[in-house]
N, C-alpha and C positions, 0 to 999 in steps of 0.2 A: 375567543369563545363565542358560540352562537346559541343563545338561549331565547326561548319564547317570551313574548311581551306579557303573556298572561301571568298575573301575579299570585293570586291566592288559589288554594286548592278548593274544590267544590264537594260538598256532601251530596249523596244521591238524593235524598228527599225528606219530607216530613209528612206524618200521617195524623189524622184526627178522626174521631167517631162520637156519636151521640146516640144513646138509647132512652126512649121514654119522654121526650119532650116535644110539644106541639110545634116548636120553632127549631127543629133539629137541624134543618138545612142552613138557616140563618146563623145559628150558633156555630156550625161548621165553617161557614164563611168567615166568620170573625176569627175562629181558631186558625184557620189557614193564614189570615193576615199575620197573626203573631209568629207563625212558623215560616213566613216568606224567606227568611234568611237561609233556610235549608234547601231551597230550590226556587229558581226563577225562570225556568224554562216553560213549564206547563203546570196547569192546575185543574182539578176536577172535583166534583161532588156527585154522589149517588144517594138518593133518599128513597123511602118507602113508608107506606102507612100500615098496611096489613098483608097478611099472606095471600089475599085474593087480588092484590094490586101489583102491577108490574112495576119494577123498579124504574125510577126516574133518574135520568143522568144528563149532565152537562160537563164538558171539559174542552180545554182549548190550550193554544199556545200563548204564553205571556204570563204576566204577573196577575195576582188574584183579582185586582181591581179592573184589569183589562179583560179577563175571561168571564166575569160575572157582573154584567149590567143588572139593574134591579129587575127588569122583566124576566130574566132568566131565573132569577131566585124565586120569583113569584110561582114559577111552574114546579119548583122543587119542594113539594109539600110532603108532609109525613112526620112520624114520630121517631124515626131512626134515620141516621145518615152517616156516611163516612166520606172523607175528603183526603186530598193528596196534593202536595206541591213537589215538583220534581226537577232534579237536575240529572242529566243522562250519564251513566257510566257503562252500562252494559247493553244499551239499545240506542239506535239512532234517535235524534232529537226531532220528533215530528208528532202531529196529533195522534196518529195511529197508536203510538206508544205511551200517550198520556194516560195517566191512571186517575181513578179506579177503574179497573177492568170488570166487566160484567159477563157472566155466562149463564146459560140455562142448562140444568142438569136434571136427572131423573128425580131428584128430591127437591127441585125448585131452583130458583135463582140464587146466585152467589156473586158478590162483589168483593174485590181485594185491593188494598193500598199497602205498598210494601216500601220499607227503608232498608237497604243493604244490598249485598250481592251473594248469590248462591254459588259456591265454588264448584259444585258438581252439576250446574245447570245443563252443561252440554250433554252429559251422560243421561241424565233424567229426560231431557227433550227427546233424545234419540230413542230411548225405550218407550216413552209415550206415543211417539209417532208410529213406532213399529206396532203398537196396540191400536192404532187407528185414530189417535188424537190429531186434530187440525188446529194448528196455532195461527192466530191472527196477528200476532205482533212478533218482534225480535227481542222482547224484554223477558228476563228470567222470572219476573214476578208472575207471569201468566201460568208457569209451571205449577205454582202453588194451587191454582184453580183446578187445573186438570188432575193433579193428584187427588184433591178432595172429592172431585167428581167421579172418581173411579167406584165401582161397586164394592161394597165392604168386604166381600169375599175375596177381592183381589187387592186388598190393601188400601181401600179408600177410607174416608172419615178422618178423625183426628189422629188415628195410627199412622196415617200416611205422612204426617208431619215428621216422623222419625226419619224419613228419607232425605230431609232436607239437611245440607251441610254449608256452612258459612255464616254470613251475618244477616239476620233478618229480624226486624221488628215489624209486625204485621197487624193491621186491623181488617177483619172480614165482617161482611154483612150478609146474613142469610134471611130466610123467610120469617123467622121468629126471633132472631137474636143478632147480637154483635159479638164478635169474638176477637180478643187481642192476645198476642203471644210474642215472646222473645226467644231467640236462640238460646241454647243452654250455656254459651259463653257470655252472653249478655253485651254483645259489641255496641249495639245502638240502643239509646234510651226509649223508654215507653212508660207512661204513668197513667194513674187512675184519678179522676176527680168526680165532683158531684155538684149539680146545680139544680135548684128547684125540684129536688127528688129524682132527677135523672143522672145517669152515669155517663161520664165522659172519659175518653182515651185520647192521648196526645203524646207526641214525641218529646215535648218539654212542657214543663210546669208554667212557663210564662204564658202559654195559650190559656191557662185556667184564669189567670189574673184578669185578662181582657173581657172575659164573660162572667166575671164574678162567681167563678166555681171554686169550690173548696178542694185543696189538694188532699187526696186520701193516702196514696202510697204509690211507689213504683210497682210495675209488673216485675216480678223476679225473673232472673235468667232461667230459662227453661219452663217458665210457668205459662199456662194457657188460661185466660179469664174468660168466662162465658157469662154474658149478660143477656137476661131475657125478662119475662114478665114476673118470674119468681125471684129476681134480684141477681146478685153476682156469686158465682162459684168458681173454684179453681180445679184444674186438672194438670198433672204432670207426666206427659207422655214421653218426654226425652230422657235419654240416659244422662246421668250426672256428668258434668265436665267442669274443668277449672275456669274460674272467671277470667274473661278476656275483654273487659270494658275498654273501648277506644279512649286512650287518654287525650287524644286530640279534641274530644268533646270539651274538656276543660280549657285546653289551650286556645282554642279558636272557634269551633263550630257552634256550641250552644250559646244561647243569649246569656248575658251577664246577670240578668234577672231571673234565670232559671235555677232550679235546684236539680242537680244530677247525683244520683246515689246518696242522697240525704245531705248533700254538701252544696252550698251556694256557689255558683260559678265565679262570680265577681270576687268573692272572698279568696278563692283559690288563685285567681290571676293577680291579685294584689300580693299574695304570699310568694307566687312565683317571681314577681318583681323583686321582693325582698331577698329571696334566695339568690337571684341573679346578681344583686348588688353585693352580696356577701362573698360571692365567688369571683366577680369581676368588677371590683371597685374602680373608680376613675376620678380624678380631679377635674371638675367641669363647673361651668357657670349656670348651665340650664339643662333640665331633662325635658325632652320633647317626645310625646307619644305619636305613633302613627295611628290616626283614627280609622275605624273605631276599635279595631281589635287589639291595639297596643295600649289603650288608655289605662286600664286598671293595673297592668304590670308596671307601666311607667310611674303610676302613683306610688306603688310599693317601693320601686327602685329609688324614687326621689326621697320618700320618707325615710328609708333605711340609711341613706347617705347625707341627708340633710341638705340637698341641692334643690333649688327652686324648680317648681314644676310649671311648665308653660305650654299650652296647646298652640304652638306656632304654625302647625299645618291646619288649615281651615278646609273642611270638607264641603263640597257642593252637594247638598242632599237633594237636589231637585233635577238630577240628571235622569232622563228617561231610560227605558231599557235599551233603546237604540238611538243613534245620532249620526249625522253625516260626519265622516272623519276626513279632515284634509290630509292629504298624503304628504305634501312638502310645505304647505303653508305655515303650519305651526309645528315646530319641532317638539317631540315627546307629548303629543296632544293627549293621548290616552291617559297619561299620568296626571298632567297638569290640569285637565278639565275636572278631575275628581278632587284633587288636593292642591290648594294654593298656599304659599308661604308668607308669613308676615316678616318683612325684611327687617323692620325695626326691632323685632324681638331678637333675632339671631346675629345681627351685624356686630362683628368684633368679639363674639362670644365663643367659649368652648362648649359644644353642644353634644349631648348624648341623646341619640335617637334610639327609642325602645320600641320593638316590633315583636310580634308573636312568633314570627317564622320567616325564613327566607327559603324559597323553593327554587325558583330558576335564577333569581338575582337581578334581572333587568330592571325591575321597578326600584328595588333598593338602591341600585346604582344611580338611577336618575334622581332619586331624592338626595343622595350625597352631592351630586353635581349641582342640584338646585340650591343646597345650603352653601356651597362654596360660592356660587355665582351671587348669592345674597349677602355675602360678606362674612360667613361663619369662619372663625379662626381655627377651630379644630372641630372634626366630626367623628364621633365615637358610636359605633353600632353595638347595641346590646339586644340579644334575641332570647325571649322567654321560654325556649324549649331547645332540645338538642338539634344538631344538624340532621335534616332529612337526607337519608342516604339510599332508601329502598322504596320500591312501589308498594302501594296498598291494594289488596285484592278483596277487601271487605267493604267497599262502598264509598271510597274517597278517590277523587280522580288524580292522585299524584302521577306525574308522567313517567315515561320510560326512565329507568335509573340514570342513563347517560345524559339525560336533560335536567337532572337534579344537580344543582351547583356543588353541594357538599359531597356528592358521590364522585365528582370529577376533580375536586380541588382540595388542597390542604387549607387550614385556617389562614395561613400566611397568604396563599394564593387568592382566597376569597377576599381578604382585606384589601389586597392590591387591586383586585377586579372591581370592587366596589368604590375604591378611591378613599377609604376611610382611614382614619389614624389608628384605630384599633377596632377589634371585634371580639365580642364575648358571647358564648352560648350558655344557656343554663344546661347543666348536665342531667342525666337521667335520675340520679339520686336526688337532686334538688327538686326536679320537676315532681316526682312521686311524693317527696316529703311535703310539698305545698298542698296536696290533696288531702293529707291526713289520712289516706287509705294504705292498706299494705301493698307492697311491691307487687306480689303475685296476683293481684286482682286485675291487672291491665294488660291490654295488648299494646305493644310498643314496637311493632314490626317495622314501621316506617323509619324508626331510629336505629334498631339493633338487628333487623333482619330475622327475628325469631318469630315465625308464623304459627300461631296457636292451633289453627285448622289447616291441615294439608290440603293441597288442591291438585287437580290433574296436570300432567306436564304440559298440556297445551292450553291451559286456562289463562296463564299470563299472557301468552301471545294473543289470545282471543280478546281479552281486556284492552290491551294496547291497540289492537286493530280497530275495536270499537271507538276508542278515544280518538284516534286519527280520523275515523269516519266523521265523528261529531265535529271535529275541528274544521273539516272540509265544508260543513253545512253553513259556516259563517261566511258571508260575503266580505271579502277583504276591503272593499271600499266603503260599505255602509255599516259593517258589523251586525248586519240583520241575518236572522236565521233564513236560509234559502227554502 
């Protein structure tokens, strides 16, 4: 088997916005720090003070701390701002595609920050170009700006949002307001907070904690919230649709200290671990989490079976975004530089390793080997979600299905490939039960192939081509973006 060494899937991005605060750009900067886990390739902030002032913008490649030295923040003045952290899934990874995007329209300037994928992006772009629109990027998010900029008689304004299909949680900034909205299925999260009398929008509630903002509520699926000098009001331009919240937000993407859909993420993950233990119990001496994503599921698994919990994998938290990679000098360097194993904890022990997912399997296999080399007597893998068998077209970079381990192998073959003594996946029923929410509220297409929003026949090919393009942007010797 030949599977990529990349371990975890990536979400497309995180968005943040502030209206009515004198330090709006600084609050956005801190908000993006809290959302850094949702995108590590680029970051950007756009701010403004009044309708007579031009938008101020700064964005670049890298982490938030790399993109925004203090002198840049000093230039981003104003009482409203929006920000974005990005991982690319539908456009190449370069500064040109970094968000937020800004355009001049007949009604003034607009800026947009987008989380998700538009599944009808190609058709909309072709139509807009035929009308004379000139695109500056290869990202589907720019389509939103062009639609909104159309004259109202030709379908512009908020009515244009009805043309969008797919996953989108978006924050817009105009000359007098900030607007936030979610697609009618509610694939990606977006919530509302308040600090010092100013309204705040963020992909996750953990961003509010950092800036001492009060969590107000989630933006509802299909809701458009408009925040201006008169306060906050809602409009509902979309047709009603069944809920399709991405359940992988609970499994992996969202931070454990966030609340998604009124439920704390860490609590859900602990319960997923409990459900996993009930379905796949094992006699063992130790439960070991894969940090950081497997920690809470491992706690639940250990508590349910009464097995000691021990964090035997130690994570190096001080790895930079890039580093020089030895090609032959250190075997499995990519894995070992991030996680090291405490030999004394596992030697002679029957070990259960709990992780949130196995995508391609290479990293999981290396961890099993590492445990064996350090004297583990038995190694049992337990995964707190079902096997990933299908691609995602709504903003997660799951690879081509033929590169998904569970798509190509049976459970027995996976266990053999990993070199484990046993493997157990949480089933769909147990995963949903752990959330405490109804089954029909979720998108689980990556597990069951049931896609709630249809997409054009060529869309899957387009997505995979973009992902292969992005992979080619990494220098194989340095892992730096070219």
